[in-house]
C-alpha positions, 0 to 999 in steps of 0.5 A: 500500499502507498502512503502520502509520500509513498504512493502505490502505483501497483493499481496504475500499472495496468493503465495504458499509456505507458508506450502507446496502448501499452501500460507498464504491466504490458511492458513487463509482460513483454520483457518477461516473454522474451526473457523466458526465451533467453533463460531457456537458451541459457539453460540449454547451453549450461546442459550442452543442448541445442537451442530450445524452441521459442516459448511462443507458437511454432508458426511465429518466427521472431526472425521473420515477424517480430511484431506478430511475436510481440502481439502474441505475448501482449494478447497472452498476458494483457488480461493477467492481473498486475501482481501476477505479471510482476511476480513472474517477471521476478521469478524469470529474472531469478532464473536468468541470473541462475542460468547465467551464474551456472554457465560453464567456463567453455560457454563463457570463453567462446560465446560465439560458439555456444551462444550464437544468438548473442552475436557477441564475442563475450558475455556481458550484462548489456546482452541481457538488458540492452533491449529495455534500456534502448526501447522501454526505459524512456517510456517507463521513466516518463510515465512514472514521472507523469504519475509523480506529478499527479 
């Protein structure tokens, strides 16, 4: 619960307007949807397995139609309660951290071979958070700033 000095934004997280028709909850669900794929890929790399299938339906190909994948993630999560979306985001973050920590040295020393989807020569935090900073952080900060002025 919020107080006069610490507002409770949880109820407003589901309100559209953070990024066009998307709410903060929708953005969090979007990031979590993509992060789920990252976790599955990292876990497969830990086990020395091939890249697993994506968490969305097989007919959706992120390399061909990114907008269709994003629309599927949105439709799959839009009606979910805010608390559920935030809890899932937290859980998936923890899974991602554990998966990164559990990567064998040979994967970390040669990510171009073991993690070709990263398209990187080394594993660094920006590989996992750049999309948020480049595409969503500004919208979320602006939305939060608007709320603080109300």
